[in-house]
C-alpha positions as CSV (number, residue, x, y, z in Angstrom):
1,M,73.3,57.4,53.2
2,R,74.4,61.1,53.2
3,L,77.4,60.2,51.1
4,A,75.1,58.5,48.5
5,V,72.9,61.6,48.3
6,I,75.9,63.9,48.0
7,C,77.3,61.7,45.2
8,L,74.0,61.7,43.3
9,M,73.8,65.5,43.7
10,A,77.3,65.9,42.4
11,L,76.6,63.6,39.4
12,A,73.4,65.6,38.6
13,A,75.4,68.9,38.7
14,C,78.0,67.5,36.3
15,K,75.5,66.1,33.8
16,K,76.0,67.7,30.4
17,S,73.1,69.6,29.0
18,P,71.6,68.1,25.9
19,P,72.9,69.3,22.6
20,P,70.9,72.0,20.9
21,R,67.9,70.8,18.9
22,A,68.1,71.1,15.1
23,A,65.7,72.7,12.8
24,S,64.2,70.8,9.8
25,D,67.1,72.1,7.6
26,G,69.7,70.7,10.1
27,S,70.7,74.1,11.5
28,P,70.9,74.5,15.2
29,L,67.6,75.6,16.7
30,R,67.6,78.2,19.5
31,E,64.3,78.8,21.4
32,V,63.6,82.4,22.3
33,S,60.5,83.2,24.5
34,I,58.9,86.6,24.6
35,T,57.8,87.3,28.2
36,A,57.0,90.3,30.3
37,K,60.8,90.6,30.7
38,G,61.5,90.7,27.0
39,F,63.4,88.2,24.9
40,E,64.6,85.2,26.9
41,P,67.4,84.5,26.3
42,A,68.4,87.9,24.9
43,R,71.9,86.7,23.9
44,I,72.4,83.7,21.6
45,E,76.0,82.6,21.0
46,V,77.0,81.0,17.7
47,A,80.2,80.2,15.7
48,P,81.2,82.5,12.9
49,G,79.3,81.9,9.7
50,Q,77.0,79.3,11.3
51,P,73.4,79.2,10.2
52,V,71.0,79.1,13.1
53,T,67.2,79.0,13.3
54,L,65.7,81.3,16.0
55,R,62.3,79.9,17.2
56,F,60.4,82.9,18.7
57,T,57.4,82.1,20.9
58,R,55.4,84.9,22.5
59,K,54.1,83.9,25.9
60,V,52.3,87.0,27.1
61,D,49.5,89.2,25.8
62,P,49.4,92.1,25.3
63,S,53.0,92.7,24.6
64,C,55.3,95.0,22.8
65,G,56.9,91.8,21.5
66,D,54.0,90.9,19.1
67,A,56.6,91.1,16.3
68,V,60.3,90.9,15.8
69,D,62.6,92.8,13.5
70,V,65.9,91.1,12.7
71,Q,68.9,93.1,11.5
72,G,69.4,92.7,7.8
73,D,66.0,91.0,7.3
74,P,63.5,93.3,5.5
75,V,60.5,91.2,6.8
76,R,58.9,92.1,10.1
77,H,58.0,88.7,11.7
78,M,54.6,88.7,13.4
79,L,54.5,86.6,16.6
80,P,51.0,85.3,17.4
81,L,50.5,84.3,21.0
82,D,51.8,80.8,21.9
83,T,52.7,80.1,18.2
84,P,56.4,79.3,17.4
85,I,57.8,81.3,14.5
86,D,61.1,80.3,13.0
87,V,63.5,82.8,11.6
88,K,66.7,81.6,9.9
89,V,69.9,83.7,10.1
90,T,73.5,83.2,9.3
91,A,76.0,84.6,11.8
92,P,78.6,87.0,10.3
93,A,82.3,86.3,10.5
94,S,82.4,88.5,13.7
95,G,80.1,90.8,15.6
96,E,76.4,90.2,16.0
97,I,73.0,90.3,14.5
98,A,70.5,92.3,16.5
99,F,66.8,91.7,16.9
100,A,64.2,93.8,18.6
101,C,60.5,94.4,19.0
102,P,59.0,97.1,16.7
103,M,59.2,99.7,19.5
104,N,62.8,98.7,20.2
105,M,61.9,98.1,23.9
106,Y,62.8,94.4,23.9
107,K,66.3,93.7,22.4
108,G,68.4,90.7,21.8
109,A,71.3,89.5,19.6
110,V,72.9,86.5,17.9
111,V,76.5,87.0,19.0
112,V,79.5,85.4,17.3
113,I,82.0,83.7,19.6
114,G,85.3,82.1,18.7
115,H,87.1,82.2,15.4
C-alpha cells in the first residue's frame, strides 16, 4: 500500500503544469495579482519578440497598486479592486519591460529569456 501511495505522489510531482492560457488575440496570457506583497509574480519570462497579455487583478484595498505604469506605454492603467485589466506588450529582442505602481513601491518586469 505504501508503494502505491509513493508512486501516486511521484506521478503527481512529475505532472506537467498546464500550458499558459491565451488571450482573445491568441497571445499568451499571464496573470499578475496585486497583493499586500506587491505584484505576484513580479517576474514574467517570455521569448524575444513575443507578444504577451498581462492580466492584472488587484486583490487588496487600499493599496499602492491601484494602478500600473508599464515601460514604454504612455497610459496609466487603473486597477479597480477584483477586476481583471489586460495590458498587451511585446517583448523586446533582449532585456526587459518594467512595470510598477505609480509610487514605484511595487515593481515587476517582463523578462526576455532565450534567443
